[in-house]
The first five atom37 places (N, CA, C, CB, O) and aatype in JSON, in Angstrom:
{
  "aatype": [12, 11, 9, 10, 19, 9, 2, 7, 0, 2, 10, 2, 13, 10, 7, 9, 1, 6, 11, 2, 9, 18, 7, 16, 5, 3, 18, 0, 18, 10, 5, 11, 10, 10, 6, 6, 11, 7, 11, 6, 0, 7, 4, 6, 19, 16, 19, 13, 5, 15, 2, 8, 6, 7, 0, 9, 9, 3, 1, 10, 5, 6, 0, 18, 13, 3, 7, 16, 3, 7, 9, 19, 9, 2, 14, 7, 0, 13, 16, 8, 18, 15, 18, 0, 9, 1, 3, 0, 10, 0, 15, 9, 16, 19, 14, 11, 19, 6, 9, 8, 9, 15, 3, 9, 16, 11, 1, 6, 6, 13, 1, 11, 16, 15, 19, 16, 0, 14, 15, 4, 3, 1, 5, 9, 18, 7, 5, 7, 10, 3, 7, 18, 10, 5, 0, 9, 3, 13, 9, 10, 6, 11, 5, 9, 10],
  "atom_mask": [
    [1, 1, 1, 1, 1],
    [1, 1, 1, 1, 1],
    [1, 1, 1, 1, 1],
    [1, 1, 1, 1, 1],
    [1, 1, 1, 1, 1],
    [1, 1, 1, 1, 1],
    [1, 1, 1, 1, 1],
    [1, 1, 1, 0, 1],
    [1, 1, 1, 1, 1],
    [1, 1, 1, 1, 1],
    [1, 1, 1, 1, 1],
    [1, 1, 1, 1, 1],
    [1, 1, 1, 1, 1],
    [1, 1, 1, 1, 1],
    [1, 1, 1, 0, 1],
    [1, 1, 1, 1, 1],
    [1, 1, 1, 1, 1],
    [1, 1, 1, 1, 1],
    [1, 1, 1, 1, 1],
    [1, 1, 1, 1, 1],
    [1, 1, 1, 1, 1],
    [1, 1, 1, 1, 1],
    [1, 1, 1, 0, 1],
    [1, 1, 1, 1, 1],
    [1, 1, 1, 1, 1],
    [1, 1, 1, 1, 1],
    [1, 1, 1, 1, 1],
    [1, 1, 1, 1, 1],
    [1, 1, 1, 1, 1],
    [1, 1, 1, 1, 1],
    [1, 1, 1, 1, 1],
    [1, 1, 1, 1, 1],
    [1, 1, 1, 1, 1],
    [1, 1, 1, 1, 1],
    [1, 1, 1, 1, 1],
    [1, 1, 1, 1, 1],
    [1, 1, 1, 1, 1],
    [1, 1, 1, 0, 1],
    [1, 1, 1, 1, 1],
    [1, 1, 1, 1, 1],
    [1, 1, 1, 1, 1],
    [1, 1, 1, 0, 1],
    [1, 1, 1, 1, 1],
    [1, 1, 1, 1, 1],
    [1, 1, 1, 1, 1],
    [1, 1, 1, 1, 1],
    [1, 1, 1, 1, 1],
    [1, 1, 1, 1, 1],
    [1, 1, 1, 1, 1],
    [1, 1, 1, 1, 1],
    [1, 1, 1, 1, 1],
    [1, 1, 1, 1, 1],
    [1, 1, 1, 1, 1],
    [1, 1, 1, 0, 1],
    [1, 1, 1, 1, 1],
    [1, 1, 1, 1, 1],
    [1, 1, 1, 1, 1],
    [1, 1, 1, 1, 1],
    [1, 1, 1, 1, 1],
    [1, 1, 1, 1, 1],
    [1, 1, 1, 1, 1],
    [1, 1, 1, 1, 1],
    [1, 1, 1, 1, 1],
    [1, 1, 1, 1, 1],
    [1, 1, 1, 1, 1],
    [1, 1, 1, 1, 1],
    [1, 1, 1, 0, 1],
    [1, 1, 1, 1, 1],
    [1, 1, 1, 1, 1],
    [1, 1, 1, 0, 1],
    [1, 1, 1, 1, 1],
    [1, 1, 1, 1, 1],
    [1, 1, 1, 1, 1],
    [1, 1, 1, 1, 1],
    [1, 1, 1, 1, 1],
    [1, 1, 1, 0, 1],
    [1, 1, 1, 1, 1],
    [1, 1, 1, 1, 1],
    [1, 1, 1, 1, 1],
    [1, 1, 1, 1, 1],
    [1, 1, 1, 1, 1],
    [1, 1, 1, 1, 1],
    [1, 1, 1, 1, 1],
    [1, 1, 1, 1, 1],
    [1, 1, 1, 1, 1],
    [1, 1, 1, 1, 1],
    [1, 1, 1, 1, 1],
    [1, 1, 1, 1, 1],
    [1, 1, 1, 1, 1],
    [1, 1, 1, 1, 1],
    [1, 1, 1, 1, 1],
    [1, 1, 1, 1, 1],
    [1, 1, 1, 1, 1],
    [1, 1, 1, 1, 1],
    [1, 1, 1, 1, 1],
    [1, 1, 1, 1, 1],
    [1, 1, 1, 1, 1],
    [1, 1, 1, 1, 1],
    [1, 1, 1, 1, 1],
    [1, 1, 1, 1, 1],
    [1, 1, 1, 1, 1],
    [1, 1, 1, 1, 1],
    [1, 1, 1, 1, 1],
    [1, 1, 1, 1, 1],
    [1, 1, 1, 1, 1],
    [1, 1, 1, 1, 1],
    [1, 1, 1, 1, 1],
    [1, 1, 1, 1, 1],
    [1, 1, 1, 1, 1],
    [1, 1, 1, 1, 1],
    [1, 1, 1, 1, 1],
    [1, 1, 1, 1, 1],
    [1, 1, 1, 1, 1],
    [1, 1, 1, 1, 1],
    [1, 1, 1, 1, 1],
    [1, 1, 1, 1, 1],
    [1, 1, 1, 1, 1],
    [1, 1, 1, 1, 1],
    [1, 1, 1, 1, 1],
    [1, 1, 1, 1, 1],
    [1, 1, 1, 1, 1],
    [1, 1, 1, 1, 1],
    [1, 1, 1, 1, 1],
    [1, 1, 1, 1, 1],
    [1, 1, 1, 1, 1],
    [1, 1, 1, 0, 1],
    [1, 1, 1, 1, 1],
    [1, 1, 1, 0, 1],
    [1, 1, 1, 1, 1],
    [1, 1, 1, 1, 1],
    [1, 1, 1, 0, 1],
    [1, 1, 1, 1, 1],
    [1, 1, 1, 1, 1],
    [1, 1, 1, 1, 1],
    [1, 1, 1, 1, 1],
    [1, 1, 1, 1, 1],
    [1, 1, 1, 1, 1],
    [1, 1, 1, 1, 1],
    [1, 1, 1, 1, 1],
    [1, 1, 1, 1, 1],
    [1, 1, 1, 1, 1],
    [1, 1, 1, 1, 1],
    [1, 1, 1, 1, 1],
    [1, 1, 1, 1, 1],
    [1, 1, 1, 1, 1]
  ],
  "atom_positions": [
    [[9.15, 15.3, 3.32], [8.77, 14.01, 3.71], [8.32, 13.55, 2.42], [7.72, 13.91, 4.87], [7.57, 14.24, 1.74]],
    [[8.86, 12.1, 1.93], [8.72, 11.31, 0.96], [7.89, 10.26, 1.46], [9.93, 10.93, 0.43], [8.34, 9.66, 2.44]],
    [[6.79, 9.9, 1.03], [5.86, 8.8, 1.3], [5.7, 7.86, -0.17], [4.33, 9.51, 1.84], [5.17, 8.33, -1.18]],
    [[6.16, 6.67, -0.1], [6.04, 5.79, -1.37], [4.64, 5.06, -0.99], [7.46, 4.62, -1.61], [4.45, 4.6, 0.13]],
    [[3.69, 5.0, -2.02], [2.96, 4.05, -2.2], [2.99, 2.75, -3.11], [2.16, 4.61, -2.39], [3.08, 2.9, -4.33]],
    [[2.93, 1.71, -2.66], [3.28, 0.69, -3.72], [1.76, -0.13, -3.61], [4.87, -0.36, -3.31], [1.12, -0.36, -2.59]],
    [[1.37, -0.54, -5.19], [0.3, -1.48, -5.49], [0.62, -2.33, -6.27], [-0.75, -1.02, -5.94], [1.32, -2.21, -7.27]],
    [[-0.02, -3.5, -5.72], [0.62, -5.03, -6.15], [-0.4, -5.43, -7.52], [0.0, 0.0, 0.0], [-0.9, -4.6, -8.29]],
    [[-0.51, -6.65, -7.57], [-1.18, -7.33, -8.68], [-2.35, -6.42, -8.82], [-1.57, -8.9, -8.43], [-2.58, -5.76, -7.81]],
    [[-3.21, -6.22, -9.93], [-4.2, -6.33, -10.37], [-4.64, -4.75, -9.9], [-4.9, -7.63, -9.94], [-5.56, -4.27, -10.57]],
    [[-4.11, -3.93, -8.87], [-4.63, -2.72, -8.64], [-4.72, -1.74, -9.97], [-3.82, -2.15, -7.55], [-5.56, -0.86, -10.11]],
    [[-3.83, -2.01, -10.79], [-3.98, -1.1, -11.96], [-5.61, -1.43, -12.67], [-2.58, -1.47, -13.14], [-5.92, -0.78, -13.67]],
    [[-6.39, -2.23, -12.22], [-7.54, -2.79, -13.0], [-8.8, -2.27, -11.56], [-7.27, -4.93, -13.47], [-9.83, -2.87, -11.25]],
    [[-8.32, -1.2, -11.01], [-9.81, -0.68, -10.07], [-10.55, 0.0, -11.05], [-9.59, 0.49, -8.63], [-10.05, 0.5, -12.06]],
    [[-11.74, 0.03, -10.76], [-12.87, 0.28, -11.81], [-13.34, -0.65, -12.61], [0.0, 0.0, 0.0], [-14.49, -0.57, -13.05]],
    [[-12.62, -1.53, -12.89], [-12.49, -2.56, -13.96], [-13.1, -3.85, -13.25], [-10.86, -2.78, -14.49], [-14.18, -4.33, -13.6]],
    [[-12.46, -4.26, -12.42], [-12.16, -5.55, -11.68], [-13.36, -5.77, -10.64], [-10.66, -5.47, -10.87], [-13.21, -4.95, -9.74]],
    [[-14.27, -6.39, -10.46], [-15.1, -6.61, -9.44], [-15.2, -5.5, -8.46], [-14.74, -7.73, -8.84], [-14.64, -5.2, -7.4]],
    [[-16.37, -4.89, -9.39], [-16.68, -3.61, -8.86], [-17.57, -3.5, -7.49], [-17.36, -2.91, -9.94], [-17.72, -2.47, -6.84]],
    [[-18.1, -4.72, -7.22], [-18.79, -4.61, -6.18], [-17.9, -5.01, -5.01], [-19.98, -5.34, -6.33], [-18.4, -5.1, -3.89]],
    [[-16.57, -5.26, -5.22], [-15.81, -5.48, -4.13], [-14.77, -4.13, -3.73], [-15.03, -6.82, -4.46], [-14.61, -3.61, -2.63]],
    [[-14.21, -3.83, -4.91], [-13.4, -2.86, -5.21], [-14.0, -1.09, -5.64], [-12.67, -3.57, -6.32], [-13.39, -0.02, -5.59]],
    [[-15.03, -1.34, -5.94], [-15.66, -0.06, -6.06], [-15.71, 0.49, -7.64], [0.0, 0.0, 0.0], [-15.19, -0.26, -8.47]],
    [[-16.12, 1.36, -7.95], [-16.17, 1.95, -9.24], [-15.1, 2.94, -9.82], [-17.33, 2.58, -9.26], [-14.97, 3.12, -11.03]],
    [[-14.26, 3.64, -8.72], [-13.33, 4.45, -9.08], [-12.06, 3.76, -9.73], [-13.05, 5.21, -7.97], [-11.53, 2.74, -9.29]],
    [[-11.62, 4.55, -10.92], [-10.52, 3.94, -11.32], [-9.08, 4.23, -11.14], [-10.67, 3.88, -12.34], [-8.76, 5.42, -11.13]],
    [[-8.16, 3.32, -11.01], [-6.44, 3.71, -10.74], [-6.24, 5.03, -10.94], [-5.33, 3.0, -11.74], [-5.59, 5.65, -10.09]],
    [[-6.66, 5.59, -11.91], [-6.07, 7.37, -11.97], [-6.72, 8.01, -10.9], [-6.52, 8.37, -13.47], [-6.2, 8.93, -10.27]],
    [[-8.0, 7.51, -10.64], [-8.89, 8.44, -9.52], [-7.85, 8.36, -8.34], [-10.65, 7.72, -9.0], [-7.5, 9.42, -7.82]],
    [[-7.29, 7.01, -7.83], [-6.77, 6.91, -6.77], [-5.46, 7.69, -6.89], [-6.71, 5.59, -6.42], [-5.24, 8.4, -5.91]],
    [[-4.63, 7.71, -7.77], [-3.51, 8.37, -8.11], [-3.66, 9.74, -7.75], [-3.2, 8.21, -9.45], [-2.95, 10.28, -6.91]],
    [[-4.66, 10.34, -8.43], [-4.98, 11.81, -8.25], [-5.7, 11.93, -6.42], [-6.33, 12.3, -9.74], [-5.52, 12.97, -5.79]],
    [[-6.32, 10.96, -5.92], [-6.46, 11.32, -4.66], [-5.3, 11.45, -3.75], [-7.27, 10.53, -4.18], [-5.22, 12.32, -2.88]],
    [[-4.31, 10.46, -4.0], [-2.92, 10.5, -3.33], [-2.06, 11.61, -3.64], [-2.16, 9.34, -3.65], [-1.27, 11.94, -2.75]],
    [[-2.05, 12.5, -5.1], [-1.27, 13.19, -5.02], [-2.08, 14.64, -4.53], [-0.53, 13.05, -6.23], [-1.51, 15.69, -4.23]],
    [[-3.61, 14.39, -4.53], [-4.05, 15.63, -3.53], [-3.87, 15.44, -2.11], [-5.53, 15.96, -3.65], [-3.9, 16.4, -1.33]],
    [[-3.71, 14.38, -1.78], [-3.27, 14.39, -0.08], [-1.99, 14.79, 0.26], [-3.33, 13.01, 0.61], [-1.63, 15.45, 1.24]],
    [[-1.28, 14.3, -0.7], [0.09, 14.82, -0.59], [0.49, 16.21, -0.54], [0.0, 0.0, 0.0], [1.4, 16.65, 0.17]],
    [[-0.4, 16.98, -1.51], [-0.57, 18.39, -1.35], [-0.66, 18.87, -0.43], [-1.33, 18.84, -1.78], [0.16, 19.65, 0.06]],
    [[-2.01, 18.39, 0.19], [-2.51, 18.81, 1.59], [-1.9, 18.64, 2.61], [-3.51, 18.34, 1.94], [-2.02, 19.54, 3.44]],
    [[-1.15, 17.63, 2.93], [-0.17, 17.32, 4.08], [1.33, 17.92, 3.64], [-0.1, 15.56, 4.36], [2.3, 17.78, 4.38]],
    [[1.39, 18.47, 2.58], [3.11, 18.95, 2.25], [3.76, 18.17, 2.43], [0.0, 0.0, 0.0], [4.62, 18.24, 3.3]],
    [[3.58, 17.07, 1.63], [4.7, 15.92, 1.36], [4.65, 15.28, 0.04], [4.59, 14.75, 2.37], [3.63, 15.29, -0.65]],
    [[5.74, 14.72, -0.28], [5.78, 14.28, -1.62], [5.36, 12.66, -1.71], [7.26, 14.58, -2.19], [5.9, 11.76, -1.07]],
    [[4.21, 12.5, -2.72], [3.89, 11.07, -2.35], [3.87, 10.67, -3.75], [2.47, 10.75, -1.44], [3.25, 11.25, -4.64]],
    [[4.78, 9.39, -3.9], [5.31, 8.64, -5.05], [4.27, 7.46, -5.27], [6.86, 8.08, -4.76], [4.0, 6.68, -4.36]],
    [[3.69, 7.39, -6.55], [2.85, 5.93, -6.33], [3.7, 5.03, -7.68], [0.65, 6.14, -6.64], [4.14, 5.48, -8.73]],
    [[3.69, 3.56, -7.11], [4.08, 2.68, -7.84], [3.37, 1.53, -8.1], [5.04, 2.45, -7.5], [2.79, 0.96, -7.17]],
    [[3.32, 1.09, -9.25], [2.23, -0.23, -9.2], [2.96, -1.16, -10.11], [0.48, 0.08, -9.82], [3.54, -0.77, -11.13]],
    [[2.91, -2.35, -9.73], [3.24, -3.45, -10.46], [2.55, -4.9, -10.64], [4.31, -3.63, -10.05], [2.03, -5.43, -9.66]],
    [[2.54, -5.31, -11.46], [1.81, -6.94, -11.35], [3.15, -7.57, -11.26], [0.71, -7.66, -12.88], [2.95, -8.51, -12.03]],
    [[4.02, -7.66, -10.98], [5.71, -8.46, -10.55], [5.82, -8.08, -9.45], [7.21, -8.05, -11.31], [5.68, -6.93, -9.04]],
    [[6.17, -9.37, -8.64], [6.65, -9.49, -7.51], [8.35, -8.68, -7.21], [6.55, -11.03, -7.37], [8.81, -7.95, -6.34]],
    [[8.89, -9.33, -8.53], [10.27, -8.79, -8.27], [10.55, -7.03, -8.35], [0.0, 0.0, 0.0], [11.32, -6.29, -7.73]],
    [[9.73, -6.83, -9.21], [9.87, -5.13, -9.52], [9.15, -4.41, -8.05], [8.76, -4.56, -11.26], [9.5, -3.28, -7.7]],
    [[8.19, -5.16, -7.33], [7.88, -4.45, -6.16], [9.29, -4.38, -5.09], [6.55, -5.24, -5.47], [9.8, -3.41, -4.54]],
    [[9.67, -5.89, -5.08], [10.71, -5.88, -4.13], [11.99, -4.85, -4.89], [11.19, -7.59, -3.81], [12.63, -4.39, -3.95]],
    [[12.38, -4.49, -5.8], [13.31, -3.58, -6.2], [12.9, -2.35, -5.83], [13.57, -3.62, -7.51], [13.75, -1.51, -5.53]],
    [[11.78, -2.1, -5.8], [11.33, -0.74, -5.39], [11.49, -0.47, -3.95], [9.91, -0.53, -5.74], [11.93, 0.53, -3.38]],
    [[11.04, -1.59, -3.49], [11.43, -1.23, -1.92], [12.48, -1.16, -1.3], [11.03, -1.88, -1.15], [12.6, -0.63, -0.2]],
    [[13.73, -1.91, -2.21], [15.07, -1.77, -2.07], [15.65, -0.41, -2.44], [15.66, -2.76, -2.79], [16.69, 0.1, -2.01]],
    [[14.77, 0.08, -3.33], [15.44, 1.66, -3.85], [15.09, 2.41, -2.69], [14.71, 2.49, -5.4], [15.81, 3.27, -2.19]],
    [[13.78, 2.03, -2.2], [13.3, 3.23, -0.98], [14.09, 3.38, -0.13], [12.11, 3.04, -0.16], [14.13, 4.47, 0.43]],
    [[15.06, 2.23, 0.28], [15.97, 2.3, 1.32], [17.04, 3.24, 0.92], [16.49, 0.97, 1.67], [17.52, 3.81, 1.9]],
    [[17.52, 3.55, -0.11], [18.4, 4.55, -0.56], [18.01, 5.76, -1.01], [19.08, 4.13, -1.41], [18.92, 6.57, -1.19]],
    [[16.64, 6.18, -1.3], [16.3, 7.22, -2.15], [15.71, 8.43, -1.02], [15.15, 6.65, -3.35], [15.32, 9.52, -1.44]],
    [[15.71, 8.1, 0.32], [15.13, 9.06, 1.21], [13.6, 9.12, 1.76], [0.0, 0.0, 0.0], [13.05, 9.95, 2.49]],
    [[13.13, 7.97, 1.16], [11.55, 7.5, 1.38], [11.61, 7.75, 2.8], [11.05, 5.79, 0.96], [12.61, 7.36, 3.4]],
    [[10.33, 8.59, 3.7], [10.28, 8.22, 5.02], [9.21, 7.46, 5.54], [10.37, 9.24, 5.7], [9.07, 7.35, 6.76]],
    [[8.37, 6.89, 4.7], [7.16, 6.04, 5.09], [6.64, 5.27, 3.85], [0.0, 0.0, 0.0], [6.7, 5.95, 2.82]],
    [[6.18, 4.13, 3.71], [5.55, 3.4, 2.82], [4.25, 3.11, 3.18], [6.19, 2.33, 2.56], [3.87, 3.05, 4.35]],
    [[3.57, 2.94, 2.2], [1.97, 2.32, 2.08], [1.97, 1.22, 1.15], [0.79, 3.42, 1.49], [2.34, 1.5, 0.01]],
    [[1.68, 0.24, 1.35], [1.38, -1.12, 0.58], [0.53, -1.81, 0.43], [1.86, -1.88, 0.78], [0.16, -2.48, 1.39]],
    [[-0.13, -1.93, -0.84], [-1.14, -2.67, -0.9], [-0.68, -4.26, -1.67], [-2.23, -1.77, -1.65], [-1.25, -4.29, -2.76]],
    [[-0.2, -5.01, -1.54], [0.63, -5.99, -2.02], [-0.48, -6.71, -3.11], [1.28, -7.0, -0.73], [-0.08, -7.25, -4.14]],
    [[-1.81, -6.64, -2.78], [-2.69, -7.28, -3.69], [-2.66, -8.77, -3.3], [0.0, 0.0, 0.0], [-2.5, -9.06, -2.12]],
    [[-2.79, -9.76, -4.27], [-2.61, -11.31, -3.7], [-1.18, -11.55, -3.13], [-2.85, -12.48, -4.95], [-1.0, -12.46, -2.32]],
    [[-0.18, -10.76, -3.53], [0.96, -11.24, -3.01], [1.04, -11.11, -1.56], [2.01, -10.65, -3.6], [1.96, -11.6, -0.9]],
    [[-0.13, -10.3, -0.98], [-0.13, -10.11, 0.59], [-0.08, -11.82, 1.23], [-1.8, -9.12, 1.13], [0.42, -12.01, 2.34]],
    [[-0.57, -12.83, 0.53], [-1.15, -14.28, 1.1], [0.13, -15.2, 0.9], [-2.64, -14.96, 0.13], [0.17, -16.31, 1.42]],
    [[1.2, -14.68, 0.12], [2.27, -15.65, -0.14], [3.58, -15.19, -0.23], [2.05, -16.31, -1.27], [4.54, -15.95, -0.1]],
    [[3.7, -13.83, -0.49], [5.28, -13.44, -0.78], [5.97, -13.22, 0.42], [5.5, -12.11, -1.65], [5.61, -12.29, 1.13]],
    [[6.79, -13.85, 0.71], [7.52, -14.02, 1.74], [8.89, -13.01, 1.18], [7.74, -15.71, 2.06], [9.53, -12.35, 2.0]],
    [[9.11, -13.01, 0.2], [10.35, -12.37, -0.64], [9.72, -10.9, -0.36], [10.56, -12.89, -2.56], [10.64, -10.2, 0.07]],
    [[8.42, -10.09, -0.44], [8.14, -8.98, -0.36], [8.24, -8.79, 1.28], [6.87, -8.74, -1.1], [8.67, -7.74, 1.76]],
    [[7.85, -9.8, 2.0], [7.53, -9.88, 3.47], [9.08, -9.1, 4.07], [7.2, -11.8, 4.06], [9.29, -8.01, 4.6]],
    [[9.98, -10.22, 3.68], [11.48, -9.56, 3.82], [12.08, -8.33, 3.29], [12.31, -10.37, 3.33], [12.94, -7.68, 3.89]],
    [[11.57, -7.99, 2.05], [11.97, -6.78, 1.59], [11.55, -5.68, 2.62], [11.4, -6.55, 0.21], [12.34, -4.81, 2.97]],
    [[10.21, -5.77, 3.11], [9.77, -4.74, 4.02], [10.2, -4.74, 5.31], [8.5, -4.73, 4.1], [10.22, -3.73, 6.01]],
    [[10.59, -5.92, 5.7], [11.5, -6.31, 7.13], [12.85, -5.5, 7.05], [11.95, -8.13, 7.25], [13.44, -5.19, 8.08]],
    [[13.21, -5.24, 6.05], [14.69, -4.94, 5.7], [14.61, -3.18, 5.88], [15.2, -5.58, 3.88], [15.67, -2.57, 6.05]],
    [[13.51, -2.55, 5.85], [13.44, -1.29, 5.67], [12.87, -0.56, 6.84], [12.78, -1.07, 4.54], [11.78, -1.01, 7.2]],
    [[13.3, 0.37, 7.49], [12.88, 0.72, 9.17], [11.9, 2.09, 9.16], [14.54, 1.14, 10.27], [11.44, 2.72, 10.11]],
    [[11.79, 2.25, 8.08], [10.74, 3.51, 8.11], [9.3, 3.07, 8.73], [10.45, 4.11, 6.46], [9.02, 1.91, 9.05]],
    [[8.51, 4.1, 8.85], [6.79, 3.45, 9.35], [6.23, 3.01, 7.73], [5.36, 5.11, 10.28], [6.35, 3.62, 6.67]],
    [[5.65, 1.8, 8.0], [5.07, 0.87, 6.78], [3.73, 0.5, 7.15], [5.94, -0.54, 6.49], [3.54, -0.13, 8.19]],
    [[2.72, 0.87, 6.34], [1.26, 0.4, 6.63], [0.86, -0.4, 5.27], [0.15, 1.8, 6.95], [1.03, -0.07, 4.1]],
    [[0.23, -1.66, 5.88], [-0.31, -2.44, 4.86], [-1.73, -1.9, 4.58], [-0.3, -3.93, 5.23], [-2.25, -1.32, 5.54]],
    [[-2.44, -1.99, 3.46], [-3.58, -1.28, 2.98], [-4.27, -2.5, 1.95], [-3.09, 0.29, 2.15], [-3.66, -3.25, 1.18]],
    [[-5.88, -2.43, 2.24], [-6.57, -3.37, 1.54], [-7.85, -2.67, 1.34], [-6.65, -4.72, 2.24], [-8.46, -2.25, 2.33]],
    [[-8.28, -2.54, 0.27], [-9.67, -1.7, -0.07], [-10.52, -2.77, 0.32], [-9.98, -1.12, -1.77], [-11.55, -2.19, 0.65]],
    [[-10.72, -4.06, 0.49], [-11.96, -4.77, 0.67], [-11.59, -5.1, 2.12], [-12.31, -6.09, -0.41], [-10.42, -4.97, 2.49]],
    [[-12.51, -5.52, 2.93], [-12.5, -6.16, 4.29], [-11.9, -7.77, 3.96], [-14.21, -6.13, 5.04], [-12.61, -8.7, 3.58]],
    [[-10.65, -7.81, 4.16], [-10.1, -9.26, 4.19], [-10.48, -10.31, 4.77], [-9.13, -9.33, 4.55], [-10.32, -11.47, 4.36]],
    [[-11.29, -9.73, 6.34], [-11.6, -10.77, 7.02], [-12.87, -11.27, 7.02], [-11.28, -10.59, 8.09], [-13.26, -12.16, 7.78]],
    [[-13.6, -10.66, 6.11], [-14.83, -11.34, 5.59], [-14.88, -11.75, 4.33], [-15.88, -10.61, 5.7], [-16.03, -11.68, 3.91]],
    [[-13.96, -12.23, 3.37], [-13.66, -12.77, 2.15], [-13.33, -14.22, 2.37], [-12.58, -12.03, 1.5], [-13.51, -14.83, 3.41]],
    [[-12.88, -14.62, 1.42], [-12.13, -16.09, 1.14], [-11.54, -16.44, 2.15], [-11.1, -16.21, 0.07], [-11.08, -15.51, 2.81]],
    [[-11.38, -17.38, 2.5], [-10.35, -17.95, 3.74], [-8.78, -17.54, 3.6], [-10.37, -19.73, 3.75], [-8.03, -17.23, 4.53]],
    [[-8.43, -17.61, 2.09], [-7.2, -17.46, 1.91], [-6.78, -15.98, 2.21], [-6.92, -17.92, 0.61], [-5.64, -15.67, 2.58]],
    [[-7.72, -15.18, 2.02], [-7.44, -13.91, 2.03], [-7.27, -13.13, 3.28], [-8.29, -13.42, 1.37], [-6.81, -11.99, 3.37]],
    [[-7.74, -13.99, 4.37], [-7.72, -13.72, 5.97], [-6.18, -14.03, 6.62], [-8.92, -14.83, 6.78], [-5.9, -13.88, 7.81]],
    [[-5.33, -14.44, 5.67], [-3.81, -14.61, 6.0], [-2.81, -13.46, 5.41], [-3.33, -16.04, 5.39], [-2.68, -13.4, 4.18]],
    [[-2.23, -12.72, 6.1], [-1.31, -11.69, 5.57], [0.19, -12.1, 5.8], [-1.62, -10.3, 6.27], [0.58, -12.12, 6.97]],
    [[1.04, -12.43, 4.82], [2.57, -12.64, 5.26], [3.28, -11.77, 5.26], [3.27, -13.41, 4.63], [4.38, -11.87, 5.8]],
    [[2.8, -10.42, 4.56], [3.27, -9.06, 4.75], [3.09, -8.25, 5.83], [2.86, -8.41, 3.91], [3.78, -7.24, 5.92]],
    [[2.4, -8.47, 6.54], [1.68, -7.21, 7.7], [2.61, -7.65, 8.64], [-0.23, -7.28, 8.35], [3.35, -6.73, 9.01]],
    [[2.86, -8.75, 9.17], [3.85, -8.63, 10.25], [5.05, -7.6, 10.01], [4.42, -10.02, 10.47], [5.49, -6.86, 10.89]],
    [[5.42, -7.65, 8.97], [6.71, -6.69, 8.66], [6.2, -5.19, 8.44], [7.57, -7.2, 7.19], [6.94, -4.41, 7.85]],
    [[5.18, -4.85, 8.82], [4.43, -3.41, 8.87], [3.98, -2.94, 10.08], [3.25, -3.37, 8.07], [3.5, -3.64, 10.98]],
    [[4.14, -1.69, 10.11], [3.53, -1.1, 11.67], [2.17, -1.1, 11.82], [3.86, 0.41, 12.01], [1.68, -1.08, 12.95]],
    [[1.34, -1.13, 10.63], [-0.35, -1.34, 10.72], [-0.74, -1.85, 9.74], [-1.25, -0.19, 10.84], [0.01, -1.8, 8.77]],
    [[-1.99, -2.51, 9.61], [-2.79, -2.72, 8.56], [-4.0, -2.2, 8.61], [-2.91, -3.87, 8.33], [-4.66, -2.23, 9.64]],
    [[-4.47, -1.59, 7.36], [-5.8, -1.3, 7.43], [-6.71, -1.96, 6.21], [-5.88, 0.21, 7.44], [-6.33, -2.05, 5.04]],
    [[-7.9, -2.39, 6.68], [-8.52, -3.18, 5.47], [-9.9, -2.71, 5.92], [-8.26, -5.02, 5.36], [-10.13, -2.31, 7.06]],
    [[-11.0, -2.79, 4.75], [-12.1, -2.28, 4.66], [-12.59, -0.99, 4.55], [0.0, 0.0, 0.0], [-13.77, -0.77, 4.82]],
    [[-11.9, -0.14, 4.2], [-12.37, 1.3, 4.39], [-12.14, 1.62, 2.97], [-11.54, 2.31, 5.54], [-12.01, 2.84, 2.88]],
    [[-12.04, 1.1, 1.91], [-11.94, 1.39, 0.43], [-10.81, 2.36, 0.05], [0.0, 0.0, 0.0], [-9.68, 2.2, 0.49]],
    [[-11.07, 3.13, -0.61], [-9.63, 3.88, -1.14], [-9.51, 5.02, -0.21], [-9.63, 4.51, -2.86], [-8.7, 5.92, -0.46]],
    [[-10.37, 5.06, 1.01], [-9.82, 6.25, 2.04], [-8.87, 5.63, 3.16], [-11.16, 7.05, 2.86], [-8.16, 6.34, 3.88]],
    [[-8.94, 4.12, 3.25], [-7.63, 3.45, 3.51], [-6.44, 4.09, 3.59], [0.0, 0.0, 0.0], [-5.78, 4.45, 4.56]],
    [[-6.25, 4.18, 2.28], [-4.88, 4.68, 1.89], [-4.64, 6.2, 2.5], [-4.75, 4.69, 0.2], [-3.49, 6.52, 2.8]],
    [[-5.69, 7.09, 2.68], [-5.53, 8.2, 3.04], [-5.22, 8.12, 4.47], [-6.54, 8.94, 2.66], [-4.32, 8.81, 4.96]],
    [[-6.04, 7.21, 5.27], [-5.9, 6.91, 6.58], [-3.93, 6.4, 7.1], [-7.18, 5.55, 6.74], [-3.18, 6.64, 8.05]],
    [[-3.87, 5.72, 5.97], [-2.17, 5.25, 6.06], [-1.14, 6.08, 5.89], [-1.75, 4.3, 5.1], [-0.03, 5.88, 6.37]],
    [[-1.47, 7.08, 5.19], [-0.67, 8.34, 5.16], [-0.9, 9.24, 6.2], [-0.87, 9.05, 3.99], [0.06, 9.91, 6.57]],
    [[-2.09, 9.41, 6.83], [-2.13, 10.22, 8.19], [-1.21, 9.13, 9.43], [-4.11, 10.53, 8.7], [-0.5, 9.52, 10.35]],
    [[-1.45, 8.11, 9.17], [-0.65, 6.94, 10.02], [1.08, 7.37, 10.19], [-0.81, 5.26, 9.04], [1.75, 7.6, 11.2]],
    [[1.39, 7.35, 8.92], [2.96, 7.76, 8.84], [3.22, 9.18, 9.33], [3.53, 7.67, 7.3], [4.14, 9.48, 10.08]],
    [[2.31, 10.03, 8.82], [2.92, 11.54, 9.35], [2.66, 11.62, 10.86], [2.1, 12.98, 8.58], [3.43, 12.29, 11.56]],
    [[1.66, 10.99, 11.38], [1.6, 10.97, 12.94], [3.05, 10.53, 13.37], [0.38, 9.86, 13.57], [3.76, 11.14, 14.17]],
    [[3.39, 9.32, 12.67], [4.32, 8.34, 13.45], [5.95, 9.41, 13.32], [4.38, 6.38, 12.46], [6.9, 9.55, 14.08]],
    [[5.65, 9.93, 12.11], [7.08, 10.95, 11.89], [7.18, 12.14, 12.73], [7.18, 11.58, 10.39], [8.22, 12.8, 12.8]],
    [[6.16, 12.4, 13.31], [6.03, 13.72, 14.15], [6.73, 13.4, 15.39], [4.47, 14.2, 14.47], [7.65, 13.97, 15.99]],
    [[5.88, 12.07, 15.67], [6.09, 11.52, 17.24], [7.85, 11.16, 17.36], [4.98, 9.81, 17.55], [8.32, 10.73, 18.41]]
  ]
}
């Protein structure tokens, strides 16, 4: 099984950016966490990060053709306005989970709206980096059923 994890704008600044919100673990830590989860679950986890909307769309479209079985996406700020990413997600029929490290329902008003979540099977927020692991578990369960 192949799971693609996509991280959007500023996620590469984990451990640097607003530590009181996103924590002190850096992006390399997240990558290692996901790699270990893949090994434990017996699946291939590929991690992709870009600060560019078009690159994320290109990677989503590539996932359509490369045998990806599930997608975990943290679109970052693109969550709130990228109908292009939303449409790319809607084009792919594998299980998809939108993840947010912080609790977006308890933050600024604009963060409470996700235009991308309706194209996903589930949204997880406020669970820190563990939310990524929960998203992978959801995809694994969905693929077994």
